[in-house]
VOPAGU-2260 file (C-alpha; in pm, 1 decimal, decimal comma):
REM VOPAGU-2260
SITE   aa  ch    i         X         Y         Z
SITE  MET   A    0    1277,3    3627,4    2869,5
SITE  GLY   A    1     940,8    3602,6    2697,3
SITE  ASN   A    2     876,7    3978,4    2708,5
SITE  LYS   A    3    1064,5    4293,3    2617,3
SITE  GLU   A    4    1079,3    4440,6    2966,7
SITE  TRP   A    5    1408,6    4507,4    3142,3
SITE  ARG   A    6    1447,3    4495,3    3519,2
SITE  GLU   A    7    1713,4    4696,3    3699,0
SITE  PHE   A    8    1957,3    4465,9    3876,1
SITE  GLY   A    9    2188,0    4716,8    4044,4
SITE  ARG   A   10    2400,4    5030,1    4018,2
SITE  THR   A   11    2770,5    5092,6    4060,3
SITE  GLU   A   12    2911,8    5359,1    4284,3
SITE  VAL   A   13    2957,6    5711,1    4142,4
SITE  ILE   A   14    3312,3    5810,1    4047,7
SITE  ASP   A   15    3368,8    6185,5    4037,4
SITE  ASN   A   16    3524,4    6382,3    3754,0
SITE  THR   A   17    3663,8    6117,4    3521,8
SITE  LEU   A   18    3616,0    6001,4    3163,2
SITE  ASN   A   19    3783,4    5665,3    3237,9
SITE  PRO   A   20    3609,0    5525,5    3547,6
SITE  ASP   A   21    3712,5    5191,9    3694,2
SITE  PHE   A   22    3410,0    5077,3    3895,8
SITE  VAL   A   23    3472,9    4872,8    4208,9
SITE  ARG   A   24    3126,5    4742,1    4296,1
SITE  LYS   A   25    3074,0    4382,2    4185,4
SITE  PHE   A   26    2745,3    4214,0    4099,8
SITE  ILE   A   27    2677,3    3848,3    4176,4
SITE  LEU   A   28    2465,8    3677,3    3910,0
SITE  ASP   A   29    2355,9    3315,4    3889,3
SITE  TYR   A   30    2502,0    3185,0    3563,0
SITE  PHE   A   31    2315,1    2919,1    3363,5
SITE  PHE   A   32    2500,0    2777,8    3064,2
SITE  GLU   A   33    2178,0    2655,1    2903,7
SITE  GLU   A   34    1989,7    2987,7    2918,3
SITE  ARG   A   35    2022,4    3313,0    2725,7
SITE  GLN   A   36    2074,3    3574,1    2997,2
SITE  ASN   A   37    2044,8    3917,3    2836,6
SITE  LEU   A   38    2224,7    4211,4    2997,6
SITE  ARG   A   39    2203,7    4583,7    2931,3
SITE  PHE   A   40    2440,5    4842,5    3075,1
SITE  ASP   A   41    2331,3    5208,4    3090,5
SITE  LEU   A   42    2580,8    5481,0    3184,1
SITE  TYR   A   43    2486,3    5814,9    3335,1
SITE  ASP   A   44    2663,2    6134,0    3436,4
SITE  VAL   A   45    2533,7    6218,2    3783,3
SITE  ASP   A   46    2405,1    6575,4    3818,1
SITE  SER   A   47    2228,2    6558,9    4154,6
SITE  LYS   A   48    2152,3    6331,0    4448,1
SITE  SER   A   49    1825,9    6213,9    4291,9
SITE  ALA   A   50    1776,1    5838,3    4243,5
SITE  ASN   A   51    1558,7    5913,9    3939,0
SITE  LEU   A   52    1769,2    5839,7    3628,5
SITE  SER   A   53    1578,8    6090,5    3416,7
SITE  LYS   A   54    1737,4    6365,5    3630,5
SITE  HIS   A   55    2085,5    6271,0    3505,1
SITE  ASP   A   56    2264,1    6284,9    3167,4
SITE  PHE   A   57    2249,2    5962,0    2967,6
SITE  LEU   A   58    2598,3    5872,6    2834,2
SITE  GLY   A   59    2524,9    5554,6    2637,8
SITE  GLN   A   60    2432,2    5187,5    2664,9
SITE  ALA   A   61    2558,8    4844,5    2561,7
SITE  TYR   A   62    2395,2    4502,8    2523,7
SITE  CYS   A   63    2540,7    4154,4    2562,0
SITE  THR   A   64    2461,3    3817,7    2717,0
SITE  LEU   A   65    2618,4    3676,0    3031,3
SITE  GLY   A   66    2735,1    3378,5    2822,8
SITE  GLU   A   67    2911,7    3618,6    2587,9
SITE  VAL   A   68    3114,9    3762,9    2877,2
SITE  VAL   A   69    3190,5    3424,7    3035,1
SITE  GLY   A   70    3281,9    3277,0    2695,2
SITE  SER   A   71    3516,1    3562,4    2598,5
SITE  LEU   A   72    3894,3    3529,5    2625,7
SITE  GLY   A   73    3976,9    3578,7    2992,3
SITE  SER   A   74    3601,9    3627,5    3057,5
SITE  ARG   A   75    3654,0    3991,0    2951,2
SITE  SER   A   76    3420,9    4156,8    2700,6
SITE  GLU   A   77    3469,3    4501,9    2545,9
SITE  LYS   A   78    3164,4    4670,4    2388,8
SITE  PRO   A   79    3110,6    5007,7    2219,6
SITE  LEU   A   80    2852,6    5226,8    2391,2
SITE  GLY   A   81    2565,6    5344,8    2173,2
SITE  GLY   A   82    2219,6    5491,2    2210,5
SITE  ILE   A   83    2288,5    5855,3    2122,7
SITE  GLN   A   84    2228,8    5938,9    1755,9
SITE  GLY   A   85    2541,8    6036,7    1564,8
SITE  LYS   A   86    2770,8    6030,8    1867,1
SITE  LYS   A   87    3054,9    5801,5    1971,1
SITE  CYS   A   88    2992,8    5727,5    2335,4
SITE  GLY   A   89    3310,4    5541,2    2428,3
SITE  THR   A   90    3357,0    5183,4    2544,7
SITE  ILE   A   91    3251,0    4963,7    2833,9
SITE  ILE   A   92    3463,5    4671,7    2957,8
SITE  VAL   A   93    3282,0    4395,7    3147,8
SITE  LYS   A   94    3470,7    4120,7    3328,4
SITE  ALA   A   95    3327,0    3809,2    3492,5
SITE  GLU   A   96    3483,2    3585,1    3752,6
SITE  GLU   A   97    3349,4    3258,4    3886,4
SITE  LEU   A   98    3306,7    3254,2    4262,9
SITE  ASN   A   99    3539,1    3004,2    4424,7
SITE  ASN   A  100    3370,2    2909,6    4749,7
SITE  CYS   A  101    3160,0    2622,4    4615,2
SITE  ARG   A  102    3362,2    2486,7    4324,2
SITE  GLU   A  103    3489,5    2192,4    4526,0
SITE  SER   A  104    3365,8    1838,0    4535,6
SITE  VAL   A  105    3488,0    1588,2    4788,9
SITE  MET   A  106    3543,7    1212,7    4759,7
SITE  MET   A  107    3492,8    1025,6    5088,4
SITE  GLN   A  108    3492,2     666,7    5203,4
SITE  PHE   A  109    3376,5     523,6    5536,8
SITE  CYS   A  110    3392,0     186,8    5706,6
SITE  GLY   A  111    3206,8      44,6    6009,4
SITE  ASN   A  112    3329,8    -173,8    6287,9
SITE  LYS   A  113    3142,2    -395,3    6538,8
SITE  LEU   A  114    2800,6    -265,2    6443,1
SITE  ASP   A  115    2500,6    -331,9    6664,4
SITE  LYS   A  116    2344,1    -658,7    6544,4
SITE  LYS   A  117    1976,9    -589,3    6465,6
SITE  ASP   A  118    1873,9    -890,4    6261,7
SITE  PHE   A  119    1759,8   -1198,8    6454,8
SITE  PHE   A  120    1890,9   -1425,1    6179,3
SITE  GLY   A  121    2228,2   -1341,1    6022,8
SITE  LYS   A  122    2416,9   -1015,1    6049,4
SITE  SER   A  123    2319,2    -656,2    5972,6
SITE  ASP   A  124    2275,1    -489,6    5631,5
SITE  PRO   A  125    2403,4    -141,0    5718,9
SITE  PHE   A  126    2395,5     188,3    5526,5
SITE  LEU   A  127    2470,8     555,2    5605,7
SITE  VAL   A  128    2248,7     861,4    5550,7
SITE  PHE   A  129    2409,3    1209,1    5538,3
SITE  TYR   A  130    2217,5    1529,1    5620,7
SITE  ARG   A  131    2317,2    1892,9    5573,4
SITE  SER   A  132    2195,4    2142,4    5831,9
SITE  ASN   A  133    1991,5    2440,9    5718,3
SITE  GLU   A  134    2003,2    2793,6    5856,9
SITE  ASP   A  135    1669,2    2739,8    6035,1
SITE  GLY   A  136    1805,4    2440,4    6227,1
SITE  THR   A  137    1636,1    2174,7    6013,6
SITE  PHE   A  138    1821,8    1901,1    5822,3
SITE  THR   A  139    1801,5    1798,9    5457,5
SITE  ILE   A  140    1919,3    1462,8    5328,1
SITE  CYS   A  141    2208,5    1500,6    5084,1
SITE  HIS   A  142    2352,8    1149,9    5039,2
SITE  LYS   A  143    2274,6     787,4    5109,1
SITE  THR   A  144    2535,1     511,7    5075,4
SITE  GLU   A  145    2466,3     170,8    4928,0
SITE  VAL   A  146    2361,5    -117,0    5156,1
SITE  VAL   A  147    2642,1    -358,0    5249,2
SITE  LYS   A  148    2473,1    -694,2    5303,4
SITE  ASN   A  149    2522,3    -934,8    5591,8
SITE  THR   A  150    2815,6    -784,2    5782,4
SITE  LEU   A  151    2900,6    -614,8    6112,0
SITE  ASN   A  152    3219,5    -464,6    5962,4
SITE  PRO   A  153    3106,7    -287,9    5643,5
SITE  VAL   A  154    3328,0     -93,4    5402,0
SITE  TRP   A  155    3108,9     142,6    5200,3
SITE  GLN   A  156    3208,6     251,2    4849,7
SITE  ALA   A  157    3378,9     587,6    4810,8
SITE  PHE   A  158    3135,2     856,6    4695,7
SITE  LYS   A  159    3173,1    1205,0    4549,8
SITE  ILE   A  160    2955,1    1497,8    4658,1
SITE  PRO   A  161    2972,4    1874,1    4584,3
SITE  VAL   A  162    3069,4    2077,4    4891,6
SITE  ARG   A  163    2772,7    2308,1    4826,6
SITE  ALA   A  164    2541,1    2005,7    4864,6
SITE  LEU   A  165    2716,7    1893,1    5182,5
SITE  CYS   A  166    2737,2    2227,2    5366,7
SITE  ASN   A  167    2677,5    2509,9    5114,7
SITE  GLY   A  168    3043,6    2606,0    5136,8
SITE  ASP   A  169    3026,1    2666,0    5515,9
SITE  TYR   A  170    3306,8    2445,8    5651,7
SITE  ASP   A  171    3181,5    2460,5    6010,4
SITE  ARG   A  172    2815,7    2383,0    5944,6
SITE  THR   A  173    2690,6    2064,8    6114,2
SITE  ILE   A  174    2672,2    1748,2    5907,2
SITE  LYS   A  175    2461,0    1474,5    6061,8
SITE  VAL   A  176    2513,7    1106,4    5975,9
SITE  GLU   A  177    2265,4     831,5    6066,6
SITE  VAL   A  178    2336,6     457,2    6050,2
SITE  TYR   A  179    2059,0     211,2    5963,9
SITE  ASP   A  180    2014,1    -161,6    5922,7
SITE  TRP   A  181    1830,6    -220,8    5594,2
SITE  ASP   A  182    1504,0    -416,6    5594,7
SITE  ARG   A  183    1329,8    -533,4    5278,3
SITE  ASP   A  184     992,7    -387,6    5387,9
SITE  GLY   A  185    1137,8     -37,6    5426,6
SITE  SER   A  186    1116,6     -27,1    5807,1
SITE  HIS   A  187    1495,4      12,4    5845,4
SITE  ASP   A  188    1628,3     -22,9    6201,2
SITE  PHE   A  189    1805,7     280,4    6346,6
SITE  ILE   A  190    2153,6     185,9    6473,2
SITE  GLY   A  191    2291,2     526,6    6575,7
SITE  GLU   A  192    2400,5     871,8    6463,3
SITE  PHE   A  193    2687,3    1117,3    6490,3
SITE  SER   A  194    2761,0    1479,2    6394,3
SITE  THR   A  195    3066,1    1623,1    6222,8
SITE  SER   A  196    3159,8    1909,5    5989,0
SITE  TYR   A  197    3344,4    1957,1    5661,9
SITE  ARG   A  198    3639,5    2105,9    5853,2
SITE  GLU   A  199    3651,7    1801,9    6081,7
SITE  LEU   A  200    3623,4    1557,6    5792,5
SITE  SER   A  201    3896,8    1739,2    5599,5
SITE  ARG   A  202    4148,9    1618,7    5860,2
SITE  GLY   A  203    4122,1    1286,2    5679,9
SITE  GLN   A  204    4185,4     947,7    5836,9
SITE  SER   A  205    4281,1    1025,8    6195,8
SITE  GLN   A  206    4163,9     981,1    6554,0
SITE  PHE   A  207    3937,4    1284,2    6498,7
SITE  ASN   A  208    3731,2    1097,7    6240,9
SITE  VAL   A  209    3645,0     783,9    6438,5
SITE  TYR   A  210    3284,8     806,9    6562,8
SITE  GLU   A  211    3153,3     585,5    6844,4
SITE  VAL   A  212    2773,3     547,9    6865,6
SITE  SER   A  213    2691,3     189,6    6972,5
SITE  LEU   A  214    2921,8     118,2    6679,7
SITE  CYS   A  215    3242,9     252,1    6535,9
SITE  VAL   A  216    3235,3     441,9    6204,3
SITE  THR   A  217    3570,3     549,8    6061,3
SITE  LEU   A  218    3655,7     785,9    5776,7
SITE  LEU   A  219    3897,6     599,9    5547,4
SITE  SER   A  220    3974,6     872,2    5293,1
SITE  PHE   A  221    3893,8    1234,1    5209,5
SITE  LEU   A  222    3996,0    1380,6    4873,6
SITE  VAL   A  223    3902,6    1728,9    4748,5
SITE  ASP   A  224    3842,1    1783,5    4376,4
SITE  ILE   A  225    3806,8    2136,7    4233,5
SITE  GLU   A  226    3523,8    2158,0    3981,4
SITE  HIS   A  227    3668,7    2333,7    3679,0
SITE  ASN   A  228    3516,3    2593,6    3452,0
SITE  ILE   A  229    3292,4    2447,6    3180,9
SITE  ILE   A  230    3412,4    2682,9    2908,8
SITE  PRO   A  231    3644,5    2516,7    2654,8
SITE  THR   A  232    3910,5    2725,4    2486,0
SITE  SER   A  233    3713,9    2685,4    2164,9
SITE  SER   A  234    3387,9    2520,5    2066,3
SITE  ASP   A  235    3238,6    2443,7    1729,7
SITE  CYS   A  236    2870,8    2393,9    1663,5
SITE  VAL   A  237    2750,1    2220,5    1347,2
SITE  PHE   A  238    2389,8    2259,4    1230,7
SITE  PRO   A  239    2247,9    1987,6    1000,6
SITE  LEU   A  240    1876,3    2000,7     915,4
SITE  SER   A  241    1675,7    1720,5     757,5
SITE  GLN   A  242    1539,9    1849,5     427,0
SITE  THR   A  243    1221,7    1646,8     376,3
SITE  GLY   A  244     877,6    1783,3     287,3
SITE  ASN   A  245     750,0    2058,3      55,7
SITE  PRO   A  246     824,6    2409,8     191,9
SITE  ALA   A  247     559,0    2564,0     -34,6
SITE  GLN   A  248     280,5    2383,2     154,3
SITE  PRO   A  249     151,4    2545,2     478,1
SITE  THR   A  250     140,6    2194,4     631,0
SITE  SER   A  251     518,3    2154,3     579,9
SITE  LEU   A  252     747,2    2197,2     880,4
SITE  HIS   A  253     972,2    2398,1     643,8
SITE  TYR   A  254     690,4    2634,0     536,2
SITE  MET   A  255     819,2    2992,8     509,0
SITE  SER   A  256     546,1    3210,3     658,3
SITE  PRO   A  257     587,0    3588,1     638,1
SITE  TYR   A  258     444,3    3613,9     990,8
SITE  GLN   A  259     643,8    3369,9    1203,1
SITE  LEU   A  260     938,2    3128,6    1209,2
SITE  ASN   A  261     872,5    2766,7    1114,1
SITE  ALA   A  262     952,6    2488,3    1361,1
SITE  TYR   A  263    1298,6    2422,6    1213,0
SITE  ALA   A  264    1393,7    2790,4    1225,8
SITE  MET   A  265    1268,0    2828,2    1584,3
SITE  ALA   A  266    1470,7    2529,5    1706,2
SITE  LEU   A  267    1777,9    2649,9    1515,7
SITE  LYS   A  268    1756,8    3003,9    1652,3
SITE  ALA   A  269    1677,1    2895,0    2008,3
SITE  VAL   A  270    1980,6    2669,9    2050,3
SITE  GLY   A  271    2212,3    2856,3    1813,5
SITE  GLU   A  272    2180,6    3194,9    1985,0
SITE  ILE   A  273    2306,8    3049,0    2311,0
SITE  ILE   A  274    2574,4    2815,4    2177,3
SITE  GLN   A  275    2727,8    3083,6    1953,5
SITE  ASP   A  276    2846,1    3276,9    2260,4
SITE  TYR   A  277    3096,5    2996,1    2322,9
SITE  ASP   A  278    3229,5    2966,7    1966,8
SITE  SER   A  279    3554,5    3156,4    1928,0
SITE  ASP   A  280    3516,6    3259,8    1562,9
SITE  LYS   A  281    3132,9    3254,5    1532,0
SITE  MET   A  282    3164,9    3060,1    1203,4
SITE  PHE   A  283    2935,6    2755,6    1183,0
SITE  PRO   A  284    2923,6    2478,1     924,0
SITE  ALA   A  285    2555,1    2428,1     832,0
SITE  LEU   A  286    2461,4    2111,1     645,2
SITE  GLY   A  287    2143,2    1969,0     498,3
SITE  PHE   A  288    2057,1    1602,8     447,6
SITE  GLY   A  289    1787,3    1442,1     237,4
SITE  ALA   A  290    1751,1    1656,4     -76,6
SITE  LYS   A  291    1800,3    1659,0    -453,9
SITE  LEU   A  292    2063,3    1914,9    -547,5
SITE  PRO   A  293    2081,7    2131,5    -859,6
SITE  PRO   A  294    2172,1    2109,6   -1140,2
SITE  ASP   A  295    2156,8    1729,8   -1187,3
SITE  GLY   A  296    1911,3    1635,2    -909,3
SITE  ARG   A  297    2148,9    1400,6    -725,6
SITE  ILE   A  298    2036,7    1297,9    -375,1
SITE  SER   A  299    2265,6    1415,9     -93,7
SITE  HIS   A  300    2280,0    1341,4     278,4
SITE  GLU   A  301    2557,3    1589,5     352,3
SITE  PHE   A  302    2546,1    1914,9     156,2
SITE  ALA   A  303    2634,8    2274,5     241,1
SITE  LEU   A  304    2327,7    2487,4     309,3
SITE  ASN   A  305    2508,4    2790,8     168,8
SITE  GLY   A  306    2573,7    2607,6    -160,3
SITE  ASN   A  307    2953,3    2608,6    -113,5
SITE  PRO   A  308    3081,6    2254,2     -43,9
SITE  GLN   A  309    3440,5    2383,1      -9,5
SITE  ASN   A  310    3336,3    2625,8     265,3
SITE  PRO   A  311    3003,6    2539,2     437,1
SITE  TYR   A  312    3070,6    2791,8     716,5
SITE  CYS   A  313    2814,1    3064,5     791,3
SITE  ALA   A  314    2876,5    3383,1     991,7
SITE  GLY   A  315    2689,4    3354,2    1321,2
SITE  ILE   A  316    2343,6    3211,5    1377,0
SITE  ASP   A  317    2197,4    3478,3    1147,2
SITE  GLY   A  318    2419,8    3348,2     866,6
SITE  VAL   A  319    2297,8    2992,8     930,4
SITE  MET   A  320    1935,5    3108,3     919,0
SITE  GLU   A  321    1996,6    3292,1     591,2
SITE  ALA   A  322    2165,4    2985,1     435,7
SITE  TYR   A  323    1873,9    2767,4     549,4
SITE  TYR   A  324    1616,1    2994,2     385,4
SITE  GLN   A  325    1819,6    3017,0      63,1
SITE  SER   A  326    1859,4    2636,9      46,3
SITE  LEU   A  327    1480,8    2591,4      61,7
SITE  LYS   A  328    1455,6    2792,3    -260,6
SITE  SER   A  329    1729,0    2603,4    -447,7
SITE  VAL   A  330    1708,5    2234,9    -346,8
SITE  GLN   A  331    1426,0    1982,9    -380,8
SITE  LEU   A  332    1350,9    1823,8     -43,2
SITE  TYR   A  333    1365,7    1447,1     -68,7
SITE  GLY   A  334    1406,3    1131,1     141,4
SITE  PRO   A  335    1548,4     910,5     276,8
SITE  THR   A  336    1680,1    1064,1     599,3
SITE  ASN   A  337    2028,5     940,9     692,9
SITE  PHE   A  338    2197,3    1057,4    1013,0
SITE  SER   A  339    2530,8     875,0     991,9
SITE  PRO   A  340    2693,0    1093,3     718,2
SITE  VAL   A  341    2663,7    1415,3     924,3
SITE  ILE   A  342    2764,6    1243,1    1249,4
SITE  ASN   A  343    3071,9    1099,3    1075,0
SITE  HIS   A  344    3139,3    1441,0     919,0
SITE  VAL   A  345    3171,7    1606,8    1262,2
SITE  ALA   A  346    3348,9    1303,1    1410,6
SITE  ARG   A  347    3627,8    1342,1    1151,7
SITE  TYR   A  348    3692,5    1695,1    1278,7
SITE  ALA   A  349    3665,0    1592,7    1645,5
SITE  ALA   A  350    3905,7    1300,1    1595,4
SITE  SER   A  351    4176,5    1541,5    1482,8
SITE  VAL   A  352    4158,9    1759,3    1797,8
SITE  LYS   A  353    4190,1    1550,1    2113,7
SITE  ASP   A  354    4401,0    1783,8    2329,6
SITE  GLY   A  355    4099,7    1959,3    2486,1
SITE  SER   A  356    4145,7    2278,7    2287,0
SITE  GLN   A  357    3819,2    2226,2    2096,8
SITE  TYR   A  358    3483,9    2063,8    2168,7
SITE  PHE   A  359    3221,4    2005,8    1899,8
SITE  VAL   A  360    2843,0    2031,0    1936,0
SITE  LEU   A  361    2633,4    1876,2    1658,8
SITE  LEU   A  362    2274,2    2002,1    1648,8
SITE  ILE   A  363    2045,9    1784,3    1434,0
SITE  ILE   A  364    1693,5    1911,9    1368,3
SITE  THR   A  365    1467,2    1643,8    1225,5
SITE  ASP   A  366    1106,3    1536,7    1181,3
SITE  GLY   A  367    1198,3    1202,2    1337,6
SITE  VAL   A  368    1217,4     985,1    1026,1
SITE  ILE   A  369    1547,7     795,3    1009,9
SITE  SER   A  370    1650,1     554,9     734,3
SITE  ASP   A  371    1989,6     434,3     864,0
SITE  MET   A  372    1925,8     347,3    1228,9
SITE  ALA   A  373    2195,9      76,6    1253,0
SITE  GLN   A  374    2460,9     295,8    1090,1
SITE  ALA   A  375    2360,7     596,3    1306,3
SITE  LYS   A  376    2399,5     389,0    1624,1
SITE  GLU   A  377    2741,8     270,9    1512,5
SITE  SER   A  378    2845,2     631,0    1435,0
SITE  ILE   A  379    2735,0     744,9    1783,1
SITE  VAL   A  380    2919,5     459,4    1957,3
SITE  ASN   A  381    3234,1     548,9    1759,0
SITE  ALA   A  382    3193,1     920,1    1840,6
SITE  SER   A  383    3139,7     864,6    2215,2
SITE  CYS   A  384    3517,0     864,8    2272,3
SITE  LEU   A  385    3562,9    1196,0    2085,5
SITE  PRO   A  386    3528,4    1558,1    2208,2
SITE  MET   A  387    3174,9    1603,2    2079,5
SITE  SER   A  388    2809,4    1608,6    2184,9
SITE  ILE   A  389    2500,2    1553,0    1970,2
SITE  ILE   A  390    2173,5    1740,2    2025,6
SITE  ILE   A  391    1868,4    1611,3    1838,1
SITE  VAL   A  392    1557,8    1832,0    1826,5
SITE  GLY   A  393    1247,9    1658,5    1694,6
SITE  VAL   A  394     997,8    1885,3    1520,8
SITE  GLY   A  395     644,9    1799,4    1413,3
SITE  PRO   A  396     386,3    1547,7    1534,1
SITE  ALA   A  397     568,0    1218,7    1454,8
SITE  GLU   A  398     647,5     941,4    1701,1
SITE  PHE   A  399    1010,4     977,4    1805,9
SITE  ASP   A  400    1080,1     626,3    1936,1
SITE  ALA   A  401    1398,4     597,9    1727,4
SITE  MET   A  402    1528,1     930,3    1861,4
SITE  VAL   A  403    1462,5     820,1    2221,9
SITE  GLU   A  404    1665,9     505,7    2150,1
SITE  LEU   A  405    1954,2     715,4    2012,9
SITE  ASP   A  406    1939,2     936,0    2325,2
SITE  GLY   A  407    2035,3     632,4    2534,9
SITE  ASP   A  408    1916,9     773,6    2870,6
SITE  GLU   A  409    1722,0     459,2    2959,4
SITE  VAL   A  410    1930,2     196,3    2776,0
SITE  ARG   A  411    2289,3     280,2    2689,0
SITE  ILE   A  412    2331,0     283,3    2313,2
SITE  SER   A  413    2526,3      -3,0    2159,2
SITE  SER   A  414    2623,5    -131,7    1818,1
SITE  ARG   A  415    2733,4    -485,3    1734,0
SITE  GLY   A  416    2804,2    -563,7    2100,3
SITE  ARG   A  417    3000,6    -241,9    2165,7
SITE  TYR   A  418    2857,5      12,5    2411,2
SITE  ALA   A  419    2903,6     388,8    2393,3
SITE  GLU   A  420    3189,6     501,5    2617,2
SITE  ARG   A  421    2977,3     791,1    2749,8
SITE  ASP   A  422    2638,8     949,8    2689,0
SITE  ILE   A  423    2683,5    1213,7    2417,1
SITE  VAL   A  424    2327,1    1239,7    2277,7
SITE  GLN   A  425    2044,8    1458,3    2408,9
SITE  PHE   A  426    1703,4    1435,9    2236,9
SITE  VAL   A  427    1398,6    1656,7    2296,0
SITE  PRO   A  428    1071,6    1689,1    2100,8
SITE  PHE   A  429    1002,9    2059,2    2033,2
SITE  ARG   A  430     625,1    2013,3    2070,4
SITE  ASP   A  431     672,1    1961,7    2446,8
SITE  TYR   A  432     801,3    2318,1    2477,2
SITE  ILE   A  433     555,4    2516,4    2267,5
SITE  ASP   A  434     387,8    2784,9    2478,0
SITE  ARG   A  435       6,8    2749,2    2471,4
SITE  THR   A  436     -43,6    3124,0    2448,8
SITE  GLY   A  437     155,9    3137,0    2123,9
SITE  ASN   A  438     457,1    3313,2    2281,3
SITE  HIS   A  439     733,5    3175,8    2056,4
SITE  ILE   A  440    1012,6    3354,2    2245,3
SITE  LEU   A  441     909,9    3163,7    2558,5
SITE  SER   A  442     887,0    2836,6    2362,0
SITE  MET   A  443    1239,8    2884,8    2229,2
SITE  ALA   A  444    1380,6    2974,1    2572,9
SITE  ARG   A  445    1228,1    2660,6    2728,5
SITE  LEU   A  446    1362,6    2442,1    2447,9
SITE  ALA   A  447    1715,8    2583,5    2472,9
SITE  LYS   A  448    1721,4    2543,8    2851,7
SITE  ASP   A  449    1642,2    2171,4    2838,9
SITE  VAL   A  450    1831,8    2083,6    2524,9
SITE  LEU   A  451    2158,3    2235,5    2648,8
SITE  ALA   A  452    2133,9    2118,3    3009,4
SITE  GLU   A  453    2350,4    1805,6    2961,0
SITE  ILE   A  454    2629,1    1969,2    2755,8
SITE  PRO   A  455    2843,8    2093,8    3050,9
SITE  ASP   A  456    2852,1    1747,6    3214,4
SITE  GLN   A  457    2924,5    1579,3    2879,5
SITE  PHE   A  458    3208,5    1824,4    2818,0
SITE  LEU   A  459    3352,6    1774,9    3167,9
SITE  SER   A  460    3323,9    1393,5    3150,0
SITE  TYR   A  461    3532,4    1391,8    2830,5
SITE  MET   A  462    3798,5    1619,3    2981,2
SITE  ARG   A  463    3813,5    1427,6    3310,1
SITE  THR   A  464    3841,1    1081,6    3153,6
SITE  ARG   A  465    4126,7    1210,6    2934,4
SITE  GLY   A  466    4299,4    1383,2    3228,0
SITE  ILE   A  467    4278,7    1720,3    3049,4
SITE  LYS   A  468    4313,1    2017,7    3285,0
SITE  PRO   A  469    4184,3    2368,8    3203,6
SITE  SER   A  470    4431,4    2606,3    3042,5
SITE  PRO   A  471    4586,3    2857,2    3284,1
SITE  ALA   A  472    4397,5    3185,9    3310,5
SITE  PRO   A  473    4526,7    3461,6    3082,2
SITE  PRO   A  474    4727,2    3744,3    3247,0
SITE  PRO   A  475    4528,2    4033,7    3398,0
SITE  TYR   A  476    4417,8    4302,4    3153,5
SITE  THR   A  477    4650,3    4603,8    3140,6
SITE  PRO   A  478    4514,9    4922,1    2977,5
SITE  PRO   A  479    4723,4    5050,7    2683,5
SITE  GLY   A  480    5004,0    5283,8    2784,8
SITE  GLN   A  481    5042,6    5139,3    3136,1
SITE  PRO   A  482    5356,7    4938,0    3225,2
SITE  LEU   A  483    5308,9    4571,2    3306,0
SITE  GLN   A  484    5351,1    4504,3    3677,0
SITE  THR   A  485    5606,0    4244,1    3772,9
SITE  GLN   A  486    5453,1    3952,6    3957,0
SITE  ILE   A  487    5632,9    3870,0    4281,2
């Protein structure tokens, strides 16, 4: 990222005398949905025991992204090998599998009984603090319950915590729990502590999970929840761009410089290159809003960038970029800037697919001016119950107060007394991510990382609230010509 250098990650074992090797060695990579993780595979024919690759015959190479592999059907990607002029070098098959050990979350609830009375007036205000043990013997806080006021027999609310946060997937690692009596000035009184483990807790409500330490703390319930894969069976990304300003002027955010991408194009490419790995057909509807269209000069807030209203789809992010550049030559950019037509446009598609088979991502790139704030808020509230997320990237120097309000991180968005069912909007101003040294690749990588960070949780929250489970994994890959093995 940010430079053109490649770093060697690892090598497979050598398989002797074969043109169809099936490599056994696996490589563990940290996978980040919101980042573009480029991979390159080089194949060599080993001629000696030298570790120097130049001493061996180069057989070909292939490029892809980790997201491309993970997002492929069955997480299996097949790529032609290239790199040798005029020669077919064969094929490489790359398969990814998510590690299972830390995919679990656990829901627990505790109660207390006959706690030590610490307050001179009234009863105690107890709470629990959970610590995970580290490999060096130290402890790190991982959860704190709410305070239950004025009681010696508290029942704390059930809470959910990832197993990796509780014990890093090690079921026998010590978990320490401290009990305190809350004081307004922060000098909470220590009541007692006990130690347990995930394995012990997983026995559930039993005599094994009653802890006596000048009090009695009891585990009431223990429920394991497997965290499912974030990849939907199909995703669609829609790219509307606000079309205001004069692209012929160097001061315009749409200015087409022969030397570098403008702000709109950078934001589009940064997010689009990552999100396209998860789109099954790589065809994206790209829309413009706020322009006078030929031949009659009518103002439109929802027009196809490629000039084809019957089929606004573009092939891949490169097709979207091409349509964007062509539209700048054919339409006259014009206000006002209305968001609600494009939000409603995507919402109509999302409303027709509620079975979890598709999830829609709407990327709006704008200079921050909005002319239909009330209608946009209503559209977002209506869309919050649909399988869709909205990303808004603000470009240029404007104040983005309206966009922050639409984001709803601080105050949940509402319209006419109705609140959004869930948070589906993520807003970021591009200027916060521009690299000071002028490295635009780094700027785009930073933008994409932040702007896509909330999408997995938004996707999962929709699926969970609708009770939609992931589709079963496809059957294992069988090479052509080999009989299918019967499963027993």
